[in-house]
C-alpha positions as CSV (number, residue, x, y, z in Angstrom):
1,X,9.6,-27.3,15.2
2,X,7.4,-24.4,16.6
3,X,4.4,-24.9,14.0
4,X,2.1,-21.5,13.8
5,X,-1.4,-21.9,15.3
6,X,-4.6,-22.6,13.8
7,X,-6.8,-19.5,13.7
8,X,-9.1,-21.4,15.7
9,X,-6.1,-21.0,18.5
10,X,-6.1,-17.8,18.6
11,X,-7.0,-16.0,21.7
12,X,-10.3,-13.5,20.1
13,X,-9.1,-10.8,22.1
14,X,-6.2,-10.5,19.3
15,X,-8.7,-10.9,16.5
16,X,-10.3,-8.1,14.7
17,X,-14.7,-7.9,15.0
18,X,-15.9,-8.5,11.8
19,X,-19.4,-8.8,12.7
20,X,-19.5,-4.7,13.0
21,X,-19.6,-5.3,8.9
22,X,-21.6,-8.5,8.7
23,X,-23.4,-10.1,12.4
24,X,-23.5,-13.0,10.5
25,X,-22.7,-14.8,6.7
26,X,-26.8,-14.6,6.3
27,X,-26.9,-11.0,6.2
28,X,-24.1,-10.9,3.5
29,X,-25.7,-13.5,0.9
30,X,-29.0,-11.3,1.8
31,X,-26.9,-8.3,0.3
32,X,-25.6,-10.9,-2.6
33,X,-29.2,-11.0,-3.3
34,X,-30.2,-7.4,-3.0
35,X,-27.4,-6.1,-5.4
36,X,-28.2,-8.1,-8.3
37,X,-31.3,-7.2,-7.8
38,X,-30.4,-2.9,-7.8
39,X,-27.7,-3.8,-10.9
40,X,-30.3,-5.0,-13.3
41,X,-33.0,-2.3,-12.5
42,X,-29.2,0.3,-12.7
43,X,-29.7,-1.2,-16.7
44,X,-32.9,0.8,-16.6
45,X,-31.4,4.1,-17.3
46,X,-29.9,2.6,-20.6
47,X,-30.2,5.5,-23.3
48,X,-31.7,7.6,-20.1
49,X,-29.0,10.0,-19.1
50,X,-29.2,12.2,-20.9
51,X,-32.9,12.9,-21.3
52,X,-32.6,15.2,-18.0
53,X,-30.7,16.5,-14.8
54,X,-33.1,14.7,-12.0
55,X,-32.6,11.2,-14.2
56,X,-28.8,11.6,-14.3
57,X,-28.9,12.6,-10.3
58,X,-30.9,9.7,-9.4
59,X,-28.4,7.6,-12.0
60,X,-25.7,8.6,-9.7
61,X,-27.1,8.4,-6.8
62,X,-28.1,4.8,-7.5
63,X,-25.0,4.0,-9.2
64,X,-23.1,5.2,-5.6
65,X,-25.7,3.3,-3.6
66,X,-24.2,-0.1,-5.3
67,X,-20.8,0.5,-5.2
68,X,-21.3,1.1,-1.8
69,X,-22.7,-1.5,-1.4
70,X,-20.7,-4.0,-3.4
71,X,-17.5,-2.4,-1.5
72,X,-19.3,-3.6,1.9
73,X,-19.5,-7.2,0.8
74,X,-16.0,-6.9,-1.1
75,X,-14.7,-6.4,2.1
76,X,-15.9,-8.7,4.1
77,X,-14.9,-11.3,2.5
78,X,-11.7,-10.5,1.2
79,X,-10.8,-10.2,5.3
80,X,-12.6,-13.7,5.9
81,X,-10.2,-15.1,3.6
82,X,-7.3,-13.3,4.9
83,X,-7.6,-14.4,7.9
84,X,-7.2,-18.1,6.5
85,X,-6.3,-18.5,2.6
86,X,-7.0,-22.4,3.3
87,X,-10.5,-21.7,4.6
88,X,-12.7,-23.0,1.6
89,X,-15.9,-20.8,2.6
90,X,-14.4,-17.7,2.8
91,X,-12.7,-18.0,-0.8
92,X,-16.2,-18.8,-2.4
93,X,-17.5,-15.8,-0.9
94,X,-15.0,-13.6,-2.8
95,X,-15.4,-16.1,-5.4
96,X,-18.9,-14.9,-6.0
97,X,-18.4,-11.3,-5.1
98,X,-15.6,-10.6,-7.2
99,X,-17.7,-12.6,-10.1
100,X,-20.5,-10.2,-8.7
101,X,-18.7,-7.4,-9.6
102,X,-17.6,-7.8,-13.0
103,X,-21.3,-9.0,-13.6
104,X,-22.4,-5.7,-11.8
105,X,-19.5,-3.5,-13.4
106,X,-21.2,-5.0,-17.5
107,X,-24.5,-4.5,-16.4
108,X,-23.3,-0.4,-15.6
109,X,-20.3,-0.1,-18.4
110,X,-23.0,2.1,-20.5
111,X,-22.7,4.9,-18.0
112,X,-19.1,6.1,-18.9
113,X,-19.4,5.8,-22.7
114,X,-23.0,7.5,-22.4
115,X,-22.5,9.9,-20.2
116,X,-19.8,11.5,-22.1
117,X,-22.0,11.7,-24.7
118,X,-23.8,14.5,-23.4
119,X,-21.9,18.2,-23.8
120,X,-19.7,19.5,-21.1
121,X,-21.8,22.8,-20.7
122,X,-25.0,20.4,-20.0
123,X,-23.3,19.0,-17.0
124,X,-21.7,22.3,-15.8
125,X,-25.1,23.5,-16.0
126,X,-27.1,20.6,-14.2
127,X,-24.6,21.4,-11.5
128,X,-25.6,24.9,-11.3
129,X,-29.1,24.6,-11.2
130,X,-30.2,21.0,-10.2
131,X,-31.1,20.4,-6.5
132,X,-28.8,17.9,-4.9
133,X,-26.3,18.2,-8.0
134,X,-24.1,19.8,-6.9
135,X,-22.4,17.0,-5.0
136,X,-21.5,15.7,-7.9
137,X,-19.2,19.4,-9.1
138,X,-15.5,18.2,-8.8
139,X,-16.7,14.1,-9.9
140,X,-18.1,15.5,-13.3
141,X,-15.3,17.6,-13.8
142,X,-13.3,14.7,-13.3
143,X,-15.4,12.8,-15.5
144,X,-14.9,15.5,-18.3
145,X,-11.5,15.6,-17.5
146,X,-11.3,11.6,-17.9
147,X,-13.8,11.8,-21.2
148,X,-10.7,10.9,-24.3
149,X,-10.2,7.5,-22.3
150,X,-13.3,6.1,-22.5
151,X,-14.9,3.5,-25.0
152,X,-18.2,3.0,-26.8
153,X,-20.8,1.1,-24.8
154,X,-20.1,-2.0,-26.2
155,X,-16.5,-1.5,-26.0
156,X,-16.6,-1.0,-22.8
157,X,-19.2,-3.6,-21.7
158,X,-16.1,-6.2,-23.5
159,X,-13.2,-4.9,-20.7
160,X,-15.7,-4.8,-18.1
161,X,-16.8,-8.7,-19.2
162,X,-12.8,-9.2,-19.7
163,X,-12.4,-7.8,-16.2
164,X,-12.0,-10.9,-14.4
165,X,-10.3,-12.7,-17.0
166,X,-7.7,-10.5,-16.7
167,X,-7.2,-10.4,-13.3
168,X,-6.2,-13.8,-12.6
169,X,-2.5,-13.3,-12.8
170,X,-3.3,-11.6,-9.1
171,X,-5.1,-14.4,-8.0
172,X,-2.7,-16.9,-8.6
173,X,-0.1,-15.3,-7.2
174,X,-1.6,-14.5,-4.0
175,X,-3.1,-18.1,-3.6
176,X,0.9,-19.4,-4.0
177,X,2.4,-17.0,-2.0
178,X,0.1,-16.9,0.6
179,X,-1.4,-20.3,0.9
180,X,0.5,-22.6,-1.3
181,X,3.7,-21.4,-0.9
182,X,5.9,-23.7,1.4
183,X,9.4,-22.3,3.4
184,X,12.0,-25.1,4.7
185,X,12.5,-25.3,8.3
186,X,16.3,-23.4,9.1
187,X,18.3,-23.4,12.8
188,X,17.7,-20.3,14.8
189,X,20.4,-18.8,16.8
190,X,20.0,-21.0,19.5
191,X,20.2,-24.3,17.1
192,X,17.0,-25.5,16.6
193,X,14.8,-26.1,13.8
194,X,12.2,-22.8,13.2
195,X,9.9,-22.8,10.3
196,X,10.6,-20.8,7.8
197,X,7.2,-17.9,7.1
198,X,7.5,-14.4,5.6
199,X,6.6,-13.4,8.7
200,X,10.0,-14.8,10.3
201,X,12.0,-14.2,7.8
202,X,11.8,-10.2,9.0
203,X,12.8,-11.5,12.0
204,X,15.2,-13.8,11.0
205,X,17.3,-10.9,9.1
206,X,17.5,-8.9,12.4
207,X,19.8,-11.7,13.8
208,X,23.2,-10.7,14.9
209,X,23.4,-13.9,14.1
210,X,25.3,-13.9,10.6
211,X,24.4,-17.8,9.3
212,X,21.2,-17.3,10.6
213,X,20.5,-14.5,8.2
214,X,22.2,-16.2,5.9
215,X,20.3,-19.5,6.1
216,X,16.9,-17.8,5.9
217,X,17.6,-15.6,2.9
218,X,19.3,-18.2,0.9
219,X,16.3,-20.7,2.1
220,X,13.6,-18.0,0.8
221,X,14.8,-17.0,-2.3
222,X,15.9,-21.3,-3.3
223,X,12.4,-21.8,-2.6
224,X,11.2,-19.1,-4.9
225,X,13.5,-19.8,-7.7
226,X,12.3,-23.1,-7.7
227,X,8.8,-21.8,-9.2
228,X,10.8,-18.9,-11.2
229,X,9.5,-19.7,-15.2
230,X,5.8,-20.1,-13.2
231,X,6.2,-16.9,-11.7
232,X,7.8,-14.8,-14.3
233,X,4.8,-16.0,-16.3
234,X,2.6,-15.0,-13.6
235,X,3.9,-11.2,-13.3
236,X,4.5,-10.9,-17.5
237,X,0.5,-12.1,-17.5
238,X,-0.2,-8.5,-15.2
239,X,2.1,-6.7,-17.1
240,X,0.3,-7.7,-20.0
241,X,-2.7,-7.2,-18.6
242,X,-1.5,-3.6,-17.3
243,X,-0.3,-2.5,-21.1
244,X,-3.5,-4.0,-22.7
245,X,-5.7,-1.5,-20.9
246,X,-3.8,1.5,-21.6
247,X,-3.7,0.5,-25.1
248,X,-7.2,0.0,-25.2
249,X,-7.3,3.0,-23.7
250,X,-5.4,5.7,-25.9
251,X,-3.0,6.5,-23.4
252,X,0.8,7.1,-23.9
253,X,1.6,3.8,-22.0
254,X,0.9,1.7,-18.3
255,X,2.7,4.6,-16.7
256,X,0.4,6.9,-18.2
257,X,-2.7,5.0,-17.5
258,X,-1.5,4.5,-14.4
259,X,-0.7,7.9,-12.9
260,X,-3.9,9.7,-15.3
261,X,-6.8,8.8,-12.4
262,X,-4.6,10.6,-9.7
263,X,-4.0,13.4,-12.4
264,X,-0.1,13.4,-11.7
265,X,2.3,14.1,-14.5
266,X,5.1,11.2,-15.3
267,X,7.3,13.8,-14.9
268,X,7.1,13.1,-11.2
269,X,7.7,10.0,-11.5
270,X,10.8,10.3,-14.0
271,X,12.2,13.1,-11.5
272,X,11.8,11.0,-8.3
273,X,14.0,8.3,-10.0
274,X,16.2,10.7,-11.3
275,X,16.7,12.5,-7.5
276,X,17.3,8.9,-6.2
277,X,20.1,8.7,-8.8
278,X,21.7,12.0,-7.8
279,X,21.0,10.8,-3.9
280,X,23.9,7.7,-4.5
281,X,26.9,9.2,-3.2
282,X,25.1,9.2,0.3
283,X,24.1,5.9,0.1
284,X,26.8,4.2,-0.5
285,X,28.6,6.1,2.1
286,X,26.0,4.7,4.5
287,X,27.1,1.0,2.9
288,X,30.3,2.5,3.6
289,X,29.3,2.6,7.5
290,X,27.5,-0.2,7.8
291,X,30.0,-1.9,6.3
292,X,32.4,-0.9,8.8
293,X,30.5,-0.5,12.1
294,X,29.4,-4.6,11.6
295,X,33.3,-5.2,10.8
296,X,32.3,-7.7,7.9
297,X,35.3,-8.1,5.0
298,X,32.0,-7.6,2.6
299,X,28.8,-6.1,2.8
300,X,26.4,-8.9,1.4
301,X,23.1,-8.0,0.7
302,X,21.6,-10.5,3.6
303,X,24.0,-8.0,6.2
304,X,21.2,-5.3,4.9
305,X,18.8,-5.5,7.8
306,X,20.8,-6.6,10.7
307,X,20.8,-3.4,13.6
308,X,24.3,-1.6,13.2
309,X,24.1,-0.2,16.6
310,X,22.9,-3.3,19.4
311,X,20.3,-3.2,22.5
312,X,20.4,-5.5,24.7
313,X,17.1,-7.6,22.7
314,X,14.1,-6.4,24.1
315,X,10.3,-7.4,22.6
316,X,7.4,-5.7,22.6
317,X,4.1,-6.7,23.8
318,X,1.2,-5.6,21.8
319,X,0.0,-3.6,25.1
320,X,3.5,-1.5,25.4
321,X,3.4,-1.1,21.8
322,X,-0.1,0.7,21.7
323,X,0.5,2.8,25.2
324,X,3.6,4.2,22.9
325,X,2.0,5.2,19.5
326,X,-0.6,6.5,21.6
327,X,1.9,9.2,22.8
328,X,3.9,9.4,20.1
329,X,0.4,10.7,18.8
330,X,-0.5,13.0,21.5
331,X,1.1,16.1,19.1
332,X,-2.0,15.0,17.2
333,X,-4.5,16.2,19.1
334,X,-6.8,14.6,22.4
335,X,-9.4,13.6,19.6
336,X,-7.2,12.3,17.3
337,X,-5.2,10.3,20.2
338,X,-9.0,9.4,21.1
339,X,-9.8,7.8,18.0
340,X,-6.8,5.4,18.5
341,X,-7.8,3.8,21.9
342,X,-10.7,3.6,20.1
343,X,-9.8,0.9,18.1
344,X,-7.2,-0.7,20.7
345,X,-10.6,-1.0,22.6
346,X,-13.0,-2.4,20.1
347,X,-11.3,-4.9,18.0
348,X,-9.9,-2.9,15.7
349,X,-7.0,-4.9,14.6
350,X,-5.5,-8.8,14.3
351,X,-2.6,-8.7,15.4
352,X,-1.4,-12.8,15.6
353,X,0.1,-14.9,12.9
354,X,-1.7,-17.8,12.4
355,X,-1.5,-20.5,10.0
356,X,-2.3,-19.8,6.5
357,X,-3.0,-15.9,7.7
358,X,-2.0,-13.2,5.0
359,X,1.1,-12.1,5.6
360,X,2.4,-8.5,5.8
361,X,0.4,-5.6,7.0
362,X,-2.4,-3.5,6.0
363,X,-5.7,-0.9,7.5
364,X,-9.0,-1.5,5.4
365,X,-12.0,-1.1,5.5
366,X,-15.7,0.3,3.9
367,X,-18.0,3.4,4.2
368,X,-20.4,3.4,6.7
369,X,-17.9,1.3,9.8
370,X,-14.8,1.8,11.3
371,X,-11.7,0.5,9.5
372,X,-9.6,-2.3,10.2
373,X,-6.2,-3.3,10.5
374,X,-4.7,-6.3,9.5
375,X,-0.7,-7.3,11.7
376,X,1.4,-10.5,12.0
377,X,3.2,-9.0,15.3
378,X,6.6,-10.4,16.3
379,X,7.4,-7.9,18.5
380,X,10.0,-6.6,17.2
381,X,10.3,-2.0,17.2
382,X,9.9,-2.8,13.3
383,X,6.5,-4.2,14.4
384,X,5.8,-1.1,17.0
385,X,6.5,1.2,13.1
386,X,4.5,-0.6,11.4
387,X,1.3,-0.5,13.9
388,X,2.1,3.0,14.1
389,X,2.3,3.0,10.3
390,X,-1.3,1.0,9.5
391,X,-3.3,3.2,12.2
392,X,-1.8,6.3,10.2
393,X,-3.7,4.5,7.1
394,X,-7.0,3.5,9.8
395,X,-7.1,6.9,11.1
396,X,-7.5,8.5,7.4
397,X,-9.9,6.0,6.6
398,X,-11.8,7.1,9.4
399,X,-11.5,11.4,9.1
400,X,-12.9,10.9,5.7
401,X,-15.5,8.1,5.8
402,X,-16.9,10.4,8.7
403,X,-16.4,13.8,7.2
404,X,-17.1,12.9,3.6
405,X,-20.0,11.3,0.7
406,X,-19.3,8.3,0.3
407,X,-18.3,9.4,-3.5
408,X,-15.9,11.3,-2.4
409,X,-14.5,9.0,1.0
410,X,-12.4,6.9,-0.3
411,X,-8.7,8.5,-1.3
412,X,-6.5,7.9,-3.5
413,X,-3.1,5.5,-3.0
414,X,-1.1,8.9,-3.6
415,X,-1.8,10.5,-0.2
416,X,-3.0,7.2,1.7
417,X,1.0,6.9,2.3
418,X,1.4,10.1,3.7
419,X,-0.7,10.2,6.7
420,X,1.0,7.0,7.2
421,X,3.9,8.1,7.4
422,X,3.7,11.5,9.0
423,X,3.3,8.9,12.2
424,X,5.9,6.9,11.4
425,X,8.5,10.1,11.6
426,X,6.5,11.4,14.4
427,X,6.7,8.2,16.2
428,X,11.0,7.9,15.8
429,X,10.8,11.8,16.4
430,X,9.0,11.0,20.3
431,X,11.1,7.6,21.3
432,X,14.1,9.9,20.2
433,X,13.3,13.1,22.5
434,X,12.4,10.5,25.2
435,X,15.7,8.5,25.1
436,X,18.6,9.8,26.7
437,X,21.3,7.2,26.5
438,X,23.8,7.8,23.0
439,X,23.6,4.1,22.0
440,X,20.1,3.8,22.4
441,X,19.5,7.2,19.7
442,X,22.2,5.7,17.8
443,X,20.0,2.7,17.4
444,X,16.8,4.5,16.6
445,X,19.1,7.1,14.4
446,X,20.3,3.5,12.3
447,X,16.6,2.5,12.0
448,X,15.8,6.2,11.2
449,X,18.1,5.5,8.7
450,X,16.7,2.3,7.4
451,X,13.2,3.5,6.9
452,X,13.8,6.2,4.2
453,X,16.3,3.5,2.8
454,X,13.7,1.2,3.1
455,X,10.1,3.8,2.2
456,X,12.0,6.2,-0.6
457,X,15.7,4.6,-1.8
458,X,14.0,1.1,-2.2
459,X,11.2,1.9,-3.2
460,X,12.5,4.0,-6.0
461,X,14.2,1.0,-7.5
462,X,11.3,-0.6,-7.7
463,X,9.6,2.0,-9.5
464,X,11.8,1.9,-11.8
465,X,12.2,-2.3,-12.1
466,X,8.1,-1.4,-13.2
467,X,9.4,1.3,-15.5
468,X,11.6,-1.2,-17.5
469,X,9.4,-4.0,-17.7
470,X,6.7,-2.5,-18.9
471,X,8.8,-0.2,-21.5
472,X,9.9,-3.7,-22.5
473,X,6.4,-5.3,-22.8
474,X,5.1,-2.1,-24.8
475,X,8.2,-2.7,-27.4
476,X,7.0,-6.4,-28.1
477,X,9.9,-7.5,-25.7
478,X,9.3,-11.2,-23.9
479,X,8.9,-11.4,-20.4
480,X,10.9,-14.1,-19.9
481,X,12.4,-15.3,-15.9
482,X,15.9,-14.6,-17.2
483,X,15.4,-10.9,-18.7
484,X,13.8,-10.7,-15.4
485,X,16.0,-11.8,-13.1
486,X,18.9,-9.7,-15.4
487,X,16.9,-6.5,-15.0
488,X,16.9,-6.7,-11.1
489,X,20.1,-8.0,-10.8
490,X,21.1,-5.3,-12.8
491,X,19.2,-2.7,-10.8
492,X,20.4,-3.9,-7.5
493,X,23.9,-3.6,-8.7
494,X,23.6,0.0,-9.4
495,X,21.7,0.5,-6.3
496,X,24.3,-0.8,-3.5
497,X,27.3,0.1,-5.7
498,X,30.5,-1.6,-5.4
499,X,31.0,-1.7,-1.5
500,X,28.4,-4.2,-1.1
501,X,28.6,-8.0,-2.6
502,X,25.2,-8.2,-4.5
503,X,24.4,-12.1,-3.9
504,X,23.1,-13.2,-7.0
505,X,19.9,-14.5,-5.4
506,X,18.3,-11.4,-5.0
507,X,17.5,-11.7,-8.5
508,X,14.6,-13.6,-7.9
509,X,13.3,-10.8,-5.4
510,X,10.7,-9.6,-7.8
511,X,9.0,-12.6,-7.6
512,X,8.2,-12.5,-4.1
513,X,6.8,-8.9,-4.5
514,X,2.9,-7.8,-4.0
515,X,2.8,-4.5,-4.9
516,X,3.9,-5.4,-8.6
517,X,1.0,-7.2,-9.2
518,X,-0.7,-3.3,-8.9
519,X,1.5,-1.7,-11.5
520,X,3.1,1.8,-10.5
521,X,1.7,1.7,-6.9
522,X,5.4,1.8,-4.9
523,X,6.8,5.1,-6.0
524,X,3.7,6.4,-4.2
525,X,5.4,5.4,-1.3
526,X,9.1,6.8,-2.3
527,X,6.5,10.6,-2.3
528,X,4.3,10.3,0.2
529,X,7.2,9.8,2.5
530,X,8.7,13.3,1.2
531,X,5.8,14.6,2.0
532,X,5.4,13.5,6.0
533,X,8.7,14.8,6.9
534,X,7.9,18.0,6.4
535,X,4.1,18.1,7.1
536,X,5.1,16.0,10.4
537,X,7.8,18.6,11.2
538,X,4.5,21.4,10.6
539,X,2.4,19.0,13.0
540,X,5.5,19.0,15.4
541,X,5.6,22.8,15.3
542,X,3.8,25.0,17.5
543,X,1.8,26.5,14.7
544,X,-1.3,25.2,15.5
545,X,-2.8,26.3,12.0
546,X,-0.5,24.3,10.5
547,X,-1.1,21.3,12.3
548,X,-4.9,22.2,11.4
549,X,-3.7,22.6,7.6
550,X,-3.0,18.6,8.3
551,X,-6.3,17.4,9.8
552,X,-7.9,18.9,7.5
553,X,-6.2,16.3,5.1
554,X,-6.8,13.4,6.4
555,X,-10.6,15.0,6.4
556,X,-10.8,15.8,2.6
557,X,-10.3,12.5,1.6
558,X,-10.8,12.4,-1.7
559,X,-12.8,15.6,-3.3
560,X,-9.7,16.6,-4.7
561,X,-6.9,16.1,-7.2
562,X,-3.9,14.4,-4.9
563,X,-1.0,16.9,-5.2
564,X,-4.1,20.1,-4.7
565,X,-4.4,18.6,-1.3
566,X,-0.9,18.7,-0.3
567,X,-0.6,21.7,-1.1
568,X,-3.2,22.7,0.8
569,X,-1.8,21.0,3.8
570,X,1.7,22.1,3.2
571,X,3.1,20.3,1.1
572,X,3.4,21.1,-3.1
573,X,5.0,18.3,-4.9
574,X,5.3,20.6,-8.2
575,X,8.8,21.7,-7.2
576,X,11.9,19.5,-6.3
577,X,12.2,20.6,-2.5
578,X,10.0,18.0,-0.5
579,X,11.9,15.2,-2.2
580,X,15.4,16.7,-2.3
581,X,14.6,17.9,1.6
582,X,13.9,14.1,2.1
583,X,17.3,13.1,0.8
584,X,18.9,16.1,2.6
585,X,17.9,14.7,6.2
586,X,19.0,10.8,5.3
587,X,22.9,12.9,4.8
588,X,22.0,14.8,8.6
589,X,21.4,11.7,9.9
590,X,23.9,9.8,8.7
591,X,26.7,12.3,9.7
592,X,24.9,12.4,13.6
593,X,25.0,8.6,13.5
594,X,28.9,8.9,12.9
595,X,29.5,11.2,15.6
596,X,27.4,8.4,17.7
597,X,29.2,5.9,16.5
598,X,32.5,6.9,16.8
């Protein structure tokens, strides 16, 4: 039985180089000590923020320094831990910096309430007349907008002190899902036993052997079901924390609270769900086509990921994938591509799965250093798209950090998924244009259809689940395992329709979705994809101005509200055009696919 290698067995050339953040752990420890002192010194501003514009500016600059340094320490410890979740040293470093962050948050908690006591016009006057304060103009306007949700000094301090405890559910799930849970071995297509892992699960779901798909599906969910009550309690705790924060900060509900940080009205969330419901007919037609092509009497959920078009089995080496992604991104210009090449050469990417490594893929980093990408490379075409996706995030971070000051370098999650999905769209269009083979084109269109289904429709189903569950919590209803499973199963029945056998095991899928611990996150994938459809067309057009608008968007960071940044880039989300266009694309691609398979 093939086992995952230990971290020290992976070739260094396939590991990211975190020494670019801290050359050694001693430097991290030195920053730990310095930051504790800086936080203590920051408390001296308490009671003084309103004395003058100069004092407020000093405090703003000190706050930015502390937050920037804390982010650097946290990112480093977290990514070291992610290399091997069982590594006790980095578990300890991460816990220490999380504790330090809670301490610092408590010490700085006076800042927002005290700044709130300064009249709005006084703040605006400071921006106009105090040298250096104009940098904080947008941040101050955002502060004024959010004033009604800031509590008193004492209340903010209590809330900050409680933050670590309120985040326990997330920590417990992370350790369970990435370090403790073990799956059984299953028989692969060759009859040999292979250890089931979260990374290999997607490979098994792609298998042309239906028995392998079914075995992997049942084995995965049987394992989660064994811990169903624990996982339900864990997720319920996370939802309760969301509802607690929303109530304490005087929001209408947890959905409004989550969307407020992006200044996004809840109507956009609701209209996304509504637009998706209106397109169920096309979705269900897609499932009919899938059933027909696969030649099965009944379409099961473990039949949803296997490609409908079979090409000779192809595995991509990481070097091959890097070159493909590079060529696909050529329309973005020479500078963009030269930075991509730098990421390849200078070990920004951690490539292969190893024992204890955090599952999935992400891009992350901190201000002052280049971004990083974590992968669990299996060599599938999906992995090539994942590489393009995560490098989209990384390039967004690179350009924002390079162009913006620290306070505006961090962009909102709302726009984060746009850059990553533009890259995916450029990749699929590059591959389709390059191919002269009818069968290969059908295969790629199948992949694109799945991208739309998984990035828009599936994420909207997740978003609807979150909305229902949080509303129940706010109404005082219990979130038992049975309740969560019933809600999730009914949603699957609605989204997949009568033409699909919705296997009972899927009722536990909610228990393995890490994003549910970051509430109301997943709808942004759907919004991002919809916007990216339009923006990728702009990049591929002959209009240099449209392409430049997109590159300016990448450089904008968080210097404006997400909806405004996208409007400047060429997409107005106040209108339903973007979502409708993405769903129309799904329909058109399905019709084209039918022609190829016929």
